[in-house]
C-alpha positions in Angstrom: -34.0 1.9 -9.3 -31.2 -0.6 -8.6 -29.0 -1.5 -5.7 -26.1 -2.8 -7.8 -24.2 -1.7 -10.9 -26.2 -2.3 -14.1 -25.1 -5.1 -16.4 -23.5 -3.3 -19.4 -25.2 -4.9 -22.4 -23.9 -4.1 -25.9 -27.0 -1.8 -26.5 -26.5 0.0 -23.2 -22.8 0.4 -23.8 -23.5 1.9 -27.3 -25.9 4.3 -25.6 -23.2 5.3 -23.1 -20.8 6.1 -25.8 -23.4 7.9 -27.9 -24.6 10.2 -25.1 -21.8 10.2 -22.5 -18.6 10.4 -24.4 -16.8 13.5 -25.7 -13.8 12.1 -27.5 -11.3 14.4 -29.2 -10.7 13.6 -32.9 -7.1 12.7 -32.3 -8.0 10.3 -29.5 -10.5 8.7 -31.7 -7.9 8.5 -34.5 -5.4 6.9 -32.1 -7.9 4.4 -30.8 -8.8 3.3 -34.4 -5.1 3.1 -35.3 -4.4 0.9 -32.3 -7.4 -1.4 -33.0 -5.4 -2.9 -35.9 -2.6 -4.1 -33.5 -2.5 -7.7 -32.3 -2.6 -6.5 -28.7 -5.2 -3.8 -29.2 -7.0 -5.1 -26.1 -4.3 -3.4 -24.0 -5.7 0.0 -24.8 -8.0 1.6 -22.2 -11.7 2.2 -23.0 -12.5 5.7 -24.3 -14.9 6.4 -21.3 -12.0 5.6 -19.0 -9.8 8.0 -20.8 -12.5 10.7 -20.4 -12.9 9.9 -16.7 -9.2 10.2 -16.1 -9.0 13.5 -18.0 -11.9 14.7 -15.9 -10.0 13.8 -12.7 -6.9 15.7 -13.9 -9.0 18.8 -14.4 -11.2 18.4 -11.3 -8.1 17.9 -9.0 -6.0 20.6 -10.6 -3.3 18.0 -11.4 0.0 19.3 -12.6 2.4 16.4 -12.3 1.6 12.8 -13.3 3.5 9.5 -13.4 2.2 6.9 -15.9 3.4 3.3 -15.6 2.6 1.6 -18.9 2.1 3.7 -22.1 1.3 1.3 -24.9 0.3 3.5 -27.9 -0.4 6.5 -25.7 -4.2 6.8 -25.4 -4.2 7.3 -21.6 -1.2 9.6 -21.6 -2.7 11.7 -24.4 -6.0 11.9 -22.6 -4.3 13.1 -19.4 -1.8 15.4 -21.1 -4.5 17.2 -23.0 -6.2 18.0 -19.6 -2.9 19.2 -18.0 -2.2 22.9 -17.9 0.5 24.2 -20.2 3.2 23.9 -17.5 2.0 20.4 -16.5 4.3 17.4 -16.7 3.7 13.7 -17.3 6.5 11.2 -16.9 5.6 8.2 -19.0 7.3 4.8 -18.3 7.5 2.0 -20.8 10.0 -0.4 -22.3 8.5 -0.9 -25.8 9.9 1.5 -28.4 7.6 0.3 -31.2 4.4 1.1 -29.4 5.6 4.4 -27.9 6.7 5.6 -31.3 3.0 5.6 -32.2 2.3 7.4 -28.9 4.9 10.1 -29.7 3.3 10.7 -33.1 0.0 11.5 -31.5 1.5 13.5 -28.6 3.1 15.7 -31.3 -0.1 15.9 -33.4 -2.0 17.1 -30.3 0.8 19.6 -29.4 1.2 18.1 -25.9 4.6 16.4 -26.5 6.3 19.2 -24.5 4.4 18.1 -21.4 5.4 14.4 -21.7 8.8 12.9 -20.7 9.0 9.3 -22.0 11.4 7.1 -20.0 12.2 3.9 -22.0 13.4 1.7 -19.2 12.0 -0.8 -16.7 9.5 1.3 -14.7 10.8 0.0 -11.4 14.2 1.5 -12.2 12.6 4.8 -13.3 10.5 5.1 -10.2 13.4 4.3 -8.0 15.5 6.9 -9.8 12.8 9.5 -9.2 12.9 8.7 -5.5 16.7 9.0 -5.4 16.4 12.3 -7.1 14.3 13.7 -4.2 10.9 13.5 -6.0 9.1 11.8 -3.1 5.7 13.6 -2.4 6.1 15.7 -5.6 3.4 14.2 -7.8 -0.3 14.7 -7.9 -1.4 11.6 -9.7 -0.1 8.2 -10.8 -1.6 5.7 -13.3 -0.5 2.1 -13.2 -1.3 0.0 -16.2 1.6 -2.4 -16.9 2.7 -5.9 -16.1 0.4 -7.2 -13.4 3.0 -9.2 -11.5 4.9 -6.0 -10.7 1.8 -4.0 -9.6 2.8 -4.2 -6.0 6.2 -2.7 -6.7 4.7 0.0 -8.8 2.1 0.8 -6.1 4.6 1.1 -3.3 6.9 3.4 -5.3 4.0 5.6 -6.5 2.7 5.8 -3.0 6.0 7.4 -2.0 6.0 9.7 -5.1 2.5 11.2 -4.8 1.9 13.8 -2.1 -0.5 13.5 0.8 -4.0 13.7 -0.8 -2.5 12.5 -4.1 -4.3 9.9 -6.3 -3.1 6.6 -7.7 -5.2 4.9 -10.4 -4.7 1.1 -11.0 -6.1 -0.4 -14.2 -7.5 -3.9 -14.9 -8.5 -4.5 -11.3 -11.5 -6.6 -12.3 -9.4 -8.5 -14.8 -12.2 -9.5 -17.1 -14.1 -11.0 -14.1 -11.3 -13.6 -13.5 -10.5 -12.2 -10.0 -13.9 -13.6 -8.8 -13.1 -17.1 -10.1 -11.2 -18.9 -7.4 -10.3 -21.7 -9.8 -8.3 -19.2 -11.9 -4.8 -19.4 -10.5 -2.9 -17.7 -13.4 0.0 -15.5 -12.3 -1.6 -12.2 -13.5 -5.0 -13.1 -12.0 -3.4 -13.9 -8.7 -1.4 -10.7 -8.7 -4.4 -8.5 -9.3 -6.5 -10.4 -6.7 -3.7 -10.0 -4.1 -3.3 -6.3 -5.0 -7.1 -5.7 -4.6 -7.0 -7.4 -1.2 -3.9 -5.4 -0.1 -5.4 -2.1 -1.1 -8.7 -2.9 0.6 -6.9 -3.4 3.9 -4.2 -0.6 3.4 -4.6 1.9 6.3 -2.4 4.3 4.4 -5.0 5.2 1.9 -8.7 5.7 1.0 -9.8 3.5 -1.8 -12.6 2.9 -4.3 -12.8 0.1 -6.9 -15.0 1.2 -9.8 -16.6 -1.1 -12.4 -15.3 1.2 -15.2 -14.1 -0.8 -18.3 -11.9 -3.6 -16.9 -12.0 -2.2 -13.4 -10.3 1.0 -12.1 -9.2 1.4 -8.5 -8.8 4.9 -7.1 -6.4 5.3 -4.2 -6.0 8.5 -2.2 -2.9 8.8 0.0 -3.5 9.8 3.6 
């Protein structure tokens, strides 16, 4: 029917949510609570959360690293899909936002699966490597400050095992990556990251037009 991705009109997006989304009541509650925050746009879309949850189940994921928690929608989506003995190490620096995240992790009874590390993620990831955790994780999700994406990517590439998956969020950056006149720092960082991953012989990759762009990277 078409040789390129459909334009997601408001009507089509509403239909997608109506017929293609199964959102747990607590996820919906958290999404609504977050919508009142000034930076609510930082939350991932519900269909992306569902897709990530699907991947956790599909791949039998047991250990996850998340770089960038915000109010916890993505971590809650993934933690609910983990087995009871699964583990998610959540990296963030904002105590206010992660307090809301903790509240919903507790409500969903997945708080025992999540270890929150309130510290710069670069330090947390380096600490994991120094503790012998290289090649010990199944999946990593990167959704934090864009200028540091390359550092996060390189660390996560060491932490996930062969065949492990790294997800990078916001890789279409509202379409700005295609606008060469946009030379903002974050735009340039995402643009450079996309080009690097496309040419990275260490991985398989796929950039999906999900929400604000989601890149999947499989380590060789």
